[in-house]
N, C-alpha and C positions, 0 to 999 in steps of 0.2 A: 776142791775144784781148781781148775787152772784159770788164769787171767789172760785174755787175748786183747789185742788191739788190731782192728781192721781199718786202715787208712785208705780213703778213696778220694779221687779228684773228679769233680764234676765240671761241666762247661761253665765258664765264668758268668754268662748272662742268665743262668738259671734263676727263676724267681724263688722267693721264700716259700710260696705254696708248693712249687715243684720239689724243693728240698724237703719240705715237711712230708710230702707223699712218699719220698724214699725212706725217711725215718720210720714212718708208720709201717711200711712194708717189711723193713728189717726187724722192727719190733715184733711184728706178727710171727716172723720166722723164729726169733728168739723165744717167744712165748710158746710156740708149738713144740719146742725141744726142751722146755723147762729150764732154759738158760736164764741168767740174771743180767739184765742190762745195767751197767753202771752209769754211763754218761755218753753224751755226744760232745765232742770238742770241735766247734766250727771255727776254723782258723782264718776264714775269709779268703779273698782273692790274693793270689801270689803269682809271681812270674815263674813260669816253668823253666826247668833246666834246659830243655830243648822243646822245639815246636811239636805239638801232638795234634794231628788232624786239623792243621791250619790254625790252631789256637796257641797263643803265646802266653796266656795266663789261664789259671784254673782256680776253682774254689776247693780248698782242702778241708776235709772233714775226717775225724777219727772217732770210730765207735769202740768203746771199751766195755767188755762184758766178761762174765764168768761162765765156764762150761767145761765139760769133760773132753771136748774136742770134736764132737760129732756135728755140731752146728756150723762149723767153719765152711765146709763145702757148700752147704745150702745158701749161706750168706754170699759167698763168692759167685755162685751160680746166678743169684738174683742180680748182683751188680754187673755181671758179664752181659746179661740180657738187656740191661738198661742203656739206651743210646746216649743218654746224657752223662754217663760215667765214662771218663777217659782212661783212668788207670786205677788199680787197687792193689793193696798188699796187706797180708795178715802176718802178725808176729805174736809169739807167746812171750809175755813179760813176767809171768810168775808160774812156777811149777805147781805150787799148792798154796791156796789161800785158806788159812785156818779160821780166822775171824771174819766170816762173810758179812755179818751185820755191821761191824765197824768199817769194813772196806766199803760197804754200800753207803753208809752215812758220810764217809769221807768223800766219796765220789759225788754224792748229791751236793755237798757244800761247794766242792770244786766246780761242779757244773753251774751252780748258781753264780759263783764269782765270774766264771768265764762267760756266762750268758750276759752278765752285766757289762763286761768288757766288750763283748761282741756288739751289744746295743750301742755302747759309746763309740765303738769303731764305725758302726753303720751310720750313726749320726754325723761323725766326723767326715766320712766319705760323702754323705749327702751334702754337707756344707761345702766340701771341696768341689763337688760336682756343680753346686749352685754358683760358686765363685768362678769356676771354669766357664760355665754357661754365660755368666755376666761378662767375663773377660772376652769371650768369643763374640758376644753381642757388641761390646764396645769396639773390638777390633773390626768387626764387620761394618759398624757405623763409620769408623775412621777410614776403612778401605773405600767405602762408598763415597765419603766426602773427598778423599784423595782422587778417586776416579772422576767425580764431578768436576773437581778443580782442574784435573788434567784435561778433561773434555772441554772445559771453558777456555783454558789456555790454548788448546789446539784450535778451537773455533776462532779465538782472537788472532792467533797466528795465521790461520787460513784467510781470515778477513783482511789482515794486514797484507798478506801476500797477494790477495786479489786486488786490493787497492793499489798496491805497488805495480802490479801487472797492468792495471787499468791506466795508471799514471804513465808508465812506460809506453803503453800502446798509444795514449793520447799524444805523448811527445813524438813517437814515431810517425803517427798520422800527421802531426803538425809539420814535422820535418819533410815528410813526403809531399805535403801540400806546398810548402815553400819551394821544394825542389821542382815540383811540377810548374809552379809559377815562374821560377827562374828559367826552366827549360822552355816554357812558352815565350817568355820575353826574348830569350836567345833565338828562338825560331823566328819570331817577328822581326828581330834585328837582322837576322840572316836574310829574310825575305826582302827587307828594306834595302839592304846592301846589294842584293842581287838585282833589285829593280833599278837602283841607281847606276849599277854597272851597265845594265842594258840600255839606259837612257843616255849615257855618255857619248857614244859615236854619233848620234843624231844631232846633238848640240854642236859638235865640231863641223858637221856638214853644213848646218845652217850658217855658221860663221864664215865658212869658205864661200858659200853662195852669196852672203852679204858682201864679202870682199870682192867677189867677181862682179857683182852689180855695180859697186862703186867704180871698179876699173872701167866698166862699159860706159857708165855715165861720163867719166873723165874723158874717154876717147871721143865720145859724141861731142862733148864740149870743145875738144881740140879740133874736131872736124868742122864744127860750126864757125869757130873763130877765123880760119883762113877764108871762109866764104864771105864773111862780113868784110874782111880786109879787101877782098877782090872787088866787092861791090863798091867800096870806097874809091878804089883805084879807077874803076870804070867810070864813076861819076866825075872824077877829076879829069879824065881824058875827054869826056864829052864837053865839059866846060871850056877846056883849052881849045877845042875845035871851034866852038861858037865865037870865042874871042877872036 
C-alpha cells in the first residue's frame, strides 16, 4: 500500500468540536474504502503566506493514511465542500509500505507524542491569551484613569479660565464705572463753568449801575451846596440892609 499525506488549512477560529467533526467525517471515508488511518498531526494556528478569504492565519492539520490511491479524490471532495476549509493538498510520501503493522504502531506513538505537544501548546496559548486579556484590562484601566485625569485637568483649566474672565470682567466693569463717574464729574464741571460764564455779564452791569448811582448822588450834592451858599449870601444882604 502507498502512504499519503493530505494537509488542509481550516479557519483559525474553528472550535475543537468543529475540527473533531471534520476528523470523524474523513475517518468514515477512509473506513468505507478500507484504507488505514495512521494519524492526524494538528500543527495549530500559523500565519499564512498570503491572505486567504480575509484570513491572515489558519489552523494546519495533516492526515496521514495508507491506501491504494482510490480514496484520495473522495477525501478532497469532502474537504472542498466544507466552508471551514481554506486550502488542502495531497502528496504521496511512500510508494510501497511493506510492514503495515510496524508503520501503524510507529504512527500511533508519534500521534500520542504530538497530541501531548498540542495539549501543551494549547495550554500555553490559553495562558498567553489570559495574560493578554489581563494586560488589556490594565491598559484599559490606565487609559480610563488618564482620561479622567485629563478631564479633571480640563475642568480645572476651564474653571480657572472662567475665574480669570470673571476677574477681567469685574475689572472692566470697575473701570467703566470709574470712567462714567469721571465723565459725570466733567459734565457737572462743564455745566458749572457754563453757568458762571452766563452770570459774568450781569455782575458787570450791576457794578456800572452802582457807579452811575454814585455819580448821580455826587452831582446832587454838588447842586445842593451852591444853593446853601446862596442862602447864606442872601441872609448876609438882608442883615446889611437892616443895619
